[in-house]
Each structure stands twice: as C-alpha cells, then as structure tokens.
N, C-alpha and C positions, 0 to 999 in steps of 0.2 A: 389806566393811563394809555394813551396812544403814543407810540414812538414814530415820529415822522422822519423822513430822510433828513440827514443833517443833525440828528440828535435832538431836535425840538420835541418837547413833550407837552401834550395837551391832556388835561383831565376832563372827564365827563362824569357828572353825577347822575347815574342811572338809578331811578327809584323803581323801575320795573321789577316786580318780584319774580322769583323763580316759582314755577308751578309744576306739579307732578301729576301724572295720571298713571294708570296701570302700566302702560308701555312707553310713555313719552316724558321727556323733560323739556319744559319751556323755560328758557333763561335768556337774559339779555345777551345780545351779540357781543363778541369780542373781536378785536381787529383781525385775529387769525382766521375768522370765518369768511373773510372777503372772497376767497376763491370759490368756496362752496356756495356762497350766496349768489355770486355772479353765474356760476354754472346752473343753479336752480332757475334763475330768472332768464337765462339765455336759452333754456329748453323751451322751444315754442309750444310744446304740449302743455306747459305750465303757463307761460307768459301770455298766451292767446286769451286767457281768462282774467288776467290781472290788469287793472287800471285801463290804460289806453292801448293795451296789447304789447307785442314785442317791441323792445327798445334795443339800441346799440349796446355793445359791451361797455363803451365809455359812459353811457347814460346809467347803466346798472351799477358801475363802479361809483359814479357820483351819488347815486341813490344810497348805496351802502355808506358812503362817507357822511351823508346827511343824517343817517340814523344817529351818529355820534354828535355831529356838530349842531344839529338843529333839534332832533327829537329828544334824545337823552339830555343834552345840555340844557334845553329849555323845558324839560319835563312836560312835553306837549301831549304825549299819550303813551300807552304801553305797546311795545313791539318786542317780539321774541324770536330767537332762534329755536327751532323745534328739532330736538335730537331723539334718536332711538339708539340705544346701545352706544352712546358717545358720538354718533355720526349725525351731522346736520342733514336732516331729511325734509325740512320745511321751514315755513315762515308764518308768523301769526301776528295780528294786531287787533286792538280794539280802540276806536278813536271817535271823537265827535265828527259829525259830518253834516253839512248843510243840506245834503240831498234829502235827508229825512228829519232834520232837526232833532237828532238824537245821536246815540252811539252805534257804530257799525262794526261788526266783526269782519275780519279779512283773514283768510288763511290759504296756504298753498302747500302741497306736498309733492315730493319727487314721484314721477310716474312709476318707479319700481315698487312703491308701497301702496299704490292705488288698489282698491278692491280688498284691502286687508282689515277694514273697519277703523283704520287710524283717522280718517277724515271725520268720522262721527265722534271719536274719542277726543280729537283736537277741538272740534267745534263746541262740544259739550263743556270742555274745560274753559274755553274763552267765555262762553255764556255764563257759566257758574261764577267766574271771576267778576263779570260785569254785575251780576246780581248781588253776590255776597260781599265783594270788596268795594266795588264802586257805588253800590247802593242803587243801581238802576232798577227801574220797574219794567223796562222794555229794552230790547236789543234788536237791532236791525241787521239785515244783510242785503246787499245788492248783487245780483247774479245775472249774467247774460242768459237770456231765455234759451239759448242753444246749449247751455251747460247743464245737461240733464243729470249728470252725476252729482254735482253740487246741489242742485235743486232737490234731488232725492234724499241726500244726506240731511239737508235742512228740514225737509218735510218729516223725516223719521224722528227728528229731535224736537218737533213741535212748532216749527216756524210756519206762519200763515202768509199767504199772498195778500199784499196791501194794494199795489197798483203796478202798472207798467210805465216805463219811461221810453219814449222813442228817441234813439240816439241819432246824432248827425250823420253817422255812417250807414243808417238804415236799420241797424240792429235794435233789438228790444232788450232793456234791462228790467228784470223783475225786482221789485222792492218787497222784501219779506220782513215779518216781525215775529218776535216771540216775547210774550209777556210773562213776567214773573208769576208763578203759580205754586200751588202746594207741591212739595217734593223737589223743587228746584233748589239745589244747595251745593255746599262745598264738597260733597262726596264725589262730584263730577270733576272737580279741579282743585286739588289740595295745594296750598302754598307750601313751598319747601324751605 
C-alpha cells in the first residue's frame, strides 16, 4: 500500500519477484525508497548513461511514482530496487522495447560500488531471469558507445554487438544481444 498525504491509500499489485545473487537483493521498490532512488538518479555520474540523460529532481520523483502507478499497477514489466546489505545501491529492469523488438535489460549502480564486480553480478541475474523465468531466447542491451565500463561488463558476460544507432544529439548507442545458450541458468539469479 502507498499512503498519500491526506491518508488516501492506493494499492499496487507488484508481481515483480525478488531475486538474490551472492551479494545482491533485487526486490520491488517500496515507497520508502523514494529518497534513495532520487539520489541515485540525480547523481550525474549515473544519470548521464540512463535514458535521455540527467533529469530534474521533480522528473525523477515523478518517474519513481510511475513505477507504482503505471509499471507495477499495470504489470507492464519487471523493475527492481537493488540492495546490498539492506542499502539501496542500484536500479534494474527488464522490459519489452521497440528499439530491438525484444526485451532489454537496464541497470544502474551507485558510483561507490563501481569496480567491485557488482555490475556483472547484477547484469547476469537479470539475464538469467529473462531466460529462466520469462522464457526469452535472446536479451538485449542498449548502451552509449562512450560508456566503456558497461560495454566491458556486457562483453564479459557474453553480449555481442548487433548494430549502432545514431542519436539526435550526435551520440552513438550500441545495440547488444545475448542469446540463450548452454550453461545460462538460474544459478546466476535465484528467485527469493
């Protein structure tokens, strides 16, 4: 339940499951995550690589609200708060996208955990969920060509370059794919 100002309660039926990795817990957002979510998305080191780039605080708060009112309420796709030791350190999604006519993984981690292997652990968990739970045979990622760290993570877990998209701002977005193969399974992302 979400408690709004004035005591109005809204329910949301989140069917997004909880996933666990060795060091991470991926679970549906709760209203109390708003401040940490906004802080993550307001960090320009993170938001420069997300969607259309940095947004205003008000836009990020509205985005957080839409997770409940649109995404969870409409069971549109899976979106998770990513926690380590009980602290929100990231964001993850897997959702249908018209860019590739398939499902795309999206993830972001707070800069203080970069370089610790958590990006790889998180990406592997989302991919395994796509294959094992959603029954996908292929998973995509779209990454700014300048985002070398994410491209390296995805390369290490078996993503391959499909094509490049020229963006209106002059940037290049790389479209990557990973196909289901032997050994891809739930050991990478266990349901909780």
